[in-house]
C-alpha positions, 0 to 999 in steps of 0.5 A: 885828516881835516875831512875825516874830522868834519865827517865825524863831527857831522855824524855826532850831530846827526846821532844826537838829533836822532837820539833826541828825536827818539826821546821825543817819540817816547813822550808823544801823545800816544804814550800816556803820562800818569801824574798823581792827583792832589786834593784840596777843598774849601767850603762855600759857606760857614760851617755849623762848627766854624768857618773852616775844616777841623783836623782829621776831618774825612771825606770820601772821593769817587771816580770810575773804579776809584770808589769811596776812597777815604781822605783826611785833612790832618791839619785842618788846612783843607789839604786832603791825603789818602790813596794815590790816583794817577791822572791821564785824561780829564777826570771828574771826581765827586766827594762828600762829607763826612766819610762813611762805610768802607773804602772801595764800596759806595756809601750810597744813601745814608739813612739816619735820625738826627736826634742822636747827634744833638748830645754829641756833635752836629758836625757828623750830620753836616752833610756836604757834597762837591764835584771837581775835575783834574788832568795830567796837565792840571793835577790839582783837584780843588773841591768847593763843598756845599751844605746838603742840610738846612739850618734853623738858628734860634736867638733867645732875647730877654723881654718884658719882666727881664726873664733870664735867657742865659740858661734854658731848654726847648723842644721843637716838634713836628719836624722831619728828624729822620731822613736820607743823604745820597752820597752820589748826588749830594741830595738830603731829604727829610722823611719821618717826623720827630722832635728835637730837645735841647738842654742848657742853652745859653741864649743862642742855638743852631740846629742842622736839620733835613731839608723838608716841606713847609710845616708848622712846628711847635716850640716849647721853651722852658725857663725856671720851670715855666713853659712858654709855647708858640708855633713856628711857621716854617717855610720849605727848608732848602739845602745850604740855607739857614733860617734865623728866628729871634725869640723874645721871652716876655713874662706873658709869653713868647714873641718870635720874629725871623728870619735874618740871614746869617752863615749860609744862604738866604732864608725867609722871615716870619713873626709869631707871638705866644703866651705861657702854657697853663 
C-alpha cells in the first residue's frame, strides 16, 4: 500500500508539471498576446488659450490600418479615449490636433484661411503634432505635442501724452493668412497673403499665424478715431515660436520694440518707430 501511494503521488506531481508546461507552451513567444493601448498627451509648451488641454479637445491618431481615429479628453486631463487598438509588437503612432475629417480616412493636408477664426476661437488653428510608440509590455502611449504654427504677441503700452490703450483696434497687413497643415508630417506652411483685423483689444493680443518667410508687415492701430501706422520687420517665422512686440503708443506716433520670448520657443528682436497717419 505504501508503494502504491508513493507511485500515485509521483504520478500527481508529474501530471501537475506536465499541465504547467502545457500552459507555458500556450503563452510562448509563438503566440502573440494582444494588449489594449492607452493614450495620454501633454503639450511641450504653452497653449494659446492656456497651459493645458481643455475638456472635449479631440485629436486624430493613426498607425497602419488604424487611420485618423478620433480620441477625446473628456475632462481635459490629457487622458484620451476612443476606439480600441490592441498592441503586439512595437507600434509607432502619429497624432495631430485638432481632429479633422472622418474616422478611417486620412485627414491629409488641411488648407484654410486663418482670418475666419479670429472672431471665434484661435485654438481651432493651433495645429499640433506628435509621435509615440507602445508595445504589449508597455501599452501606455504618451504623446508630447509641439505647435506647428507661429505666434505674434503684441503688448500695447501707453506712452507720452497718456494715450489710453485699454480699448483699441488694429490691422496687420502683408502676412500669410492662407496656408496648409499636413496632418501626416506636422508641417504647417503659409501660402497666400492677407490681413488680420482685431477689434476691442485690451492692451495685449496674441495671433496664431502660419510659419512663413521674413516680411515687412504693416501695422495700423486705431485708438479714439486716430490711426497710428508703422512697419513690423518680421523675421522668418518658425513653428512653435512666439515673437513678442511691445508697442508704445505716443501722441506723436508708435514706438515698437521686440521681441522678448514668452510661452513657446525663442524668437528675435526688432525696434521700430512710427507716427500717426494723416
